[in-house]
Structure formats: structure tokens, C-alpha cells
C-alpha positions as a Markdown table, in Angstrom:
| # | Residue | x | y | z |
|---|---|---|---|---|
| 1 | Met | 0.0 | 0.0 | 0.0 |
| 2 | Gly | 1.3 | 3.5 | -0.9 |
| 3 | His | 2.0 | 6.3 | 1.5 |
| 4 | Pro | -0.7 | 8.9 | 2.5 |
| 5 | Ala | -1.4 | 11.3 | -0.3 |
| 6 | Gly | 1.4 | 9.7 | -2.3 |
| 7 | Arg | 4.0 | 11.1 | 0.0 |
| 8 | Pro | 7.2 | 9.2 | 0.5 |
| 9 | Pro | 8.4 | 8.5 | 4.1 |
| 10 | Thr | 10.5 | 11.3 | 5.7 |
| 11 | Ser | 13.5 | 9.0 | 6.1 |
| 12 | Ser | 14.3 | 5.4 | 5.3 |
| 13 | Ser | 14.1 | 4.4 | 9.0 |
| 14 | Ser | 10.6 | 5.9 | 9.6 |
| 15 | Thr | 7.7 | 3.7 | 10.2 |
| 16 | Ala | 4.1 | 4.6 | 9.5 |
| 17 | Gly | 3.4 | 5.0 | 13.3 |
| 18 | Ser | 6.3 | 7.4 | 13.9 |
| 19 | Leu | 5.8 | 9.7 | 11.0 |
| 20 | Ser | 5.2 | 13.3 | 12.0 |
| 21 | Arg | 4.8 | 16.5 | 10.1 |
| 22 | Ala | 6.9 | 19.5 | 11.0 |
| 23 | Ala | 4.9 | 22.7 | 11.6 |
| 24 | Pro | 5.3 | 25.2 | 8.9 |
| 25 | Gly | 7.1 | 28.4 | 9.9 |
| 26 | His | 5.3 | 31.7 | 9.9 |
| 27 | Pro | 5.4 | 33.8 | 6.7 |
| 28 | Val | 8.1 | 36.4 | 6.4 |
| 29 | Thr | 7.5 | 38.4 | 3.3 |
| 30 | His | 4.4 | 40.3 | 2.2 |
| 31 | Trp | 3.8 | 37.8 | -0.6 |
| 32 | Glu | 4.1 | 34.9 | 1.8 |
| 33 | Trp | 1.5 | 36.4 | 4.2 |
| 34 | His | -1.0 | 37.0 | 1.3 |
| 35 | Ala | -0.4 | 33.5 | -0.2 |
| 36 | Arg | -1.0 | 31.7 | 3.1 |
| 37 | Phe | -3.9 | 33.9 | 4.3 |
| 38 | Pro | -5.8 | 35.2 | 1.2 |
| 39 | Glu | -9.2 | 35.6 | 2.7 |
| 40 | Leu | -7.9 | 37.2 | 5.8 |
| 41 | Ala | -6.0 | 39.6 | 3.6 |
| 42 | Gln | -9.2 | 40.4 | 1.7 |
| 43 | Phe | -11.0 | 40.9 | 5.0 |
| 44 | Leu | -8.4 | 43.1 | 6.6 |
| 45 | Gly | -7.4 | 45.0 | 3.5 |
| 46 | Gly | -10.9 | 45.5 | 2.3 |
| 47 | Trp | -12.8 | 46.4 | 5.5 |
| 48 | Phe | -10.0 | 47.7 | 7.8 |
| 49 | Ser | -8.1 | 50.1 | 5.5 |
| 50 | Gln | -7.5 | 53.7 | 6.5 |
| 51 | Asp | -10.9 | 54.6 | 5.2 |
| 52 | Met | -12.7 | 52.3 | 7.6 |
| 53 | Pro | -13.6 | 55.1 | 10.1 |
| 54 | Asp | -15.2 | 57.0 | 7.3 |
| 55 | Glu | -17.2 | 54.0 | 6.0 |
| 56 | Phe | -18.3 | 52.3 | 9.3 |
| 57 | Asp | -19.3 | 53.4 | 12.7 |
| 58 | Asp | -17.0 | 50.9 | 14.4 |
| 59 | His | -15.2 | 47.6 | 13.9 |
| 60 | Asp | -18.3 | 45.6 | 14.6 |
| 61 | Ala | -20.2 | 47.4 | 11.8 |
| 62 | Ala | -17.3 | 46.6 | 9.4 |
| 63 | Val | -17.5 | 42.9 | 10.4 |
| 64 | Asp | -21.3 | 42.9 | 9.9 |
| 65 | Asp | -20.8 | 44.4 | 6.4 |
| 66 | Tyr | -18.3 | 41.7 | 5.5 |
| 67 | Val | -20.6 | 39.0 | 6.7 |
| 68 | Thr | -23.7 | 40.5 | 4.9 |
| 69 | Gly | -21.9 | 40.8 | 1.6 |
| 70 | Thr | -19.7 | 37.7 | 1.6 |
| 71 | His | -20.7 | 34.1 | 0.7 |
| 72 | Pro | -20.8 | 31.8 | 3.8 |
| 73 | Gln | -18.1 | 29.5 | 2.4 |
| 74 | Leu | -15.7 | 32.5 | 2.3 |
| 75 | Val | -16.7 | 33.5 | 5.8 |
| 76 | Ala | -15.9 | 29.9 | 6.9 |
| 77 | Arg | -12.6 | 30.1 | 5.1 |
| 78 | Leu | -11.8 | 33.4 | 6.9 |
| 79 | Val | -12.5 | 31.7 | 10.3 |
| 80 | Gly | -10.1 | 28.9 | 9.3 |
| 81 | Glu | -7.4 | 31.3 | 8.3 |
| 82 | Val | -7.8 | 33.3 | 11.5 |
| 83 | Ser | -7.5 | 30.0 | 13.5 |
| 84 | Glu | -4.4 | 29.1 | 11.5 |
| 85 | Leu | -2.8 | 32.5 | 12.2 |
| 86 | Leu | -3.6 | 32.3 | 15.9 |
| 87 | Ala | -2.0 | 28.8 | 16.0 |
| 88 | Leu | 1.3 | 30.4 | 14.9 |
| 89 | Asp | 1.4 | 31.6 | 18.5 |
| 90 | Leu | 2.9 | 35.0 | 17.6 |
| 91 | Asp | 3.8 | 37.5 | 20.2 |
| 92 | Glu | 1.8 | 40.7 | 20.1 |
| 93 | Ser | 4.4 | 42.6 | 18.1 |
| 94 | Asp | 4.5 | 39.9 | 15.5 |
| 95 | Ala | 0.7 | 39.7 | 15.5 |
| 96 | Ala | 0.6 | 43.4 | 14.8 |
| 97 | Leu | 3.1 | 43.0 | 12.0 |
| 98 | Ala | 1.0 | 40.1 | 10.6 |
| 99 | Val | -2.3 | 42.1 | 10.4 |
| 100 | Ala | -0.4 | 45.1 | 8.9 |
| 101 | Glu | 1.1 | 42.9 | 6.2 |
| 102 | Leu | -2.3 | 41.5 | 5.5 |
| 103 | Gly | -3.8 | 45.0 | 4.9 |
| 104 | Met | -5.1 | 46.3 | 8.3 |
| 105 | Glu | -4.4 | 50.0 | 8.4 |
| 106 | Val | -6.4 | 50.8 | 11.6 |
| 107 | Asp | -5.8 | 49.7 | 15.1 |
| 108 | Pro | -8.1 | 47.0 | 16.6 |
| 109 | Pro | -10.6 | 48.3 | 19.1 |
| 110 | Ala | -8.8 | 50.1 | 22.0 |
| 111 | Arg | -9.3 | 47.3 | 24.5 |
| 112 | Tyr | -7.9 | 44.5 | 22.3 |
| 113 | Ser | -4.5 | 43.5 | 21.0 |
| 114 | Pro | -4.5 | 42.3 | 17.4 |
| 115 | Gly | -4.5 | 38.7 | 18.4 |
| 116 | Ala | -7.2 | 39.0 | 20.9 |
| 117 | Trp | -9.4 | 41.0 | 18.4 |
| 118 | Leu | -8.9 | 38.4 | 15.7 |
| 119 | Ala | -9.9 | 35.6 | 18.2 |
| 120 | Leu | -13.0 | 37.6 | 19.0 |
| 121 | Val | -13.9 | 38.1 | 15.3 |
| 122 | Ala | -13.4 | 34.4 | 14.6 |
| 123 | Glu | -15.6 | 33.4 | 17.5 |
| 124 | Arg | -18.3 | 35.8 | 16.3 |
| 125 | Leu | -18.1 | 34.5 | 12.7 |
| 126 | Gln | -18.4 | 30.9 | 13.8 |
| 127 | Ser | -22.0 | 31.5 | 14.9 |
| 128 | Pro | -24.5 | 30.5 | 12.2 |
| 129 | His | -25.4 | 33.2 | 9.7 |
| 130 | Ala | -28.0 | 31.3 | 7.6 |
| 131 | Asp | -29.8 | 34.5 | 6.7 |
| 132 | Arg | -26.8 | 36.5 | 5.8 |
| 133 | Gly | -24.5 | 36.7 | 2.8 |
| 134 | Pro | -25.2 | 36.1 | -0.9 |
| 135 | Gly | -26.1 | 32.5 | -1.6 |
| 136 | Ala | -27.1 | 31.8 | 2.0 |
| 137 | Ala | -30.1 | 29.6 | 2.6 |
| 138 | Arg | -33.2 | 31.7 | 3.0 |
């Protein structure tokens, strides 16, 4: 029988029970951030640019606008990308750099660090939105 997904073993002495996958490192360049987190870049760059305070009353209103105008599958993708970013276990300065690389040009709400705010957004977006977004069940 072949190896999972057609992958060869990591070394000739490995056995199927001892195979492990190394965690990928965090992105470094602007391109790497956008390639790894495309929907998060769309969300942060599109809804949290420097124009956000002119377009929305607050961060919650911007999140609501994203959810209302975005297909539920893309919202689910965003939640997954936020979870993946948070799993990188970045310190707060690296989390601030990450959201800036991904297009966020405004600070998170005053009481939140970038990582804490993203965790709150992901939690909020995980709740069912069956009546929201184009293509959602009505």
C-alpha cells in the first residue's frame, strides 16, 4: 500500500506509526502572508483600511458588512485562516506586524490586542449566519 497522499516517508528508518509533520514556519514576506492567508488579507485590507472610520461606525459594523456581503463559504474560510494565524502563537508585536502585512491599516478596538481581536472576530463569525451573505439559505 502507498503512502498517504502519495508522499514518501521522511526517512528510510521511519515507520508509519512514527511519521510526524513539522509545523510550517510563519510567513516572512508580504507575498508569503498573502499567499497563506488570502481571505484574511481580503477581509483586513478591504474592510479595515485607513478609510474604515469614514465608512463604518466601528469595527463591529465593518465585520457585519463583510458577513452580509460575503458568501458563507468564504466566511468559513476566513474563520479557518484566523485560526491558523492564531495557531502560529505569535507574540503581540509579530501579530501586529501580521495584520499590517495583511492589509489592516487601523488599530483594533482600544481594549484589544491584534491577536485578541482576531480571536473575538473568529468566534463571532463561527456562529450560524443562515440568513446572511449572498447565496445563503433563506
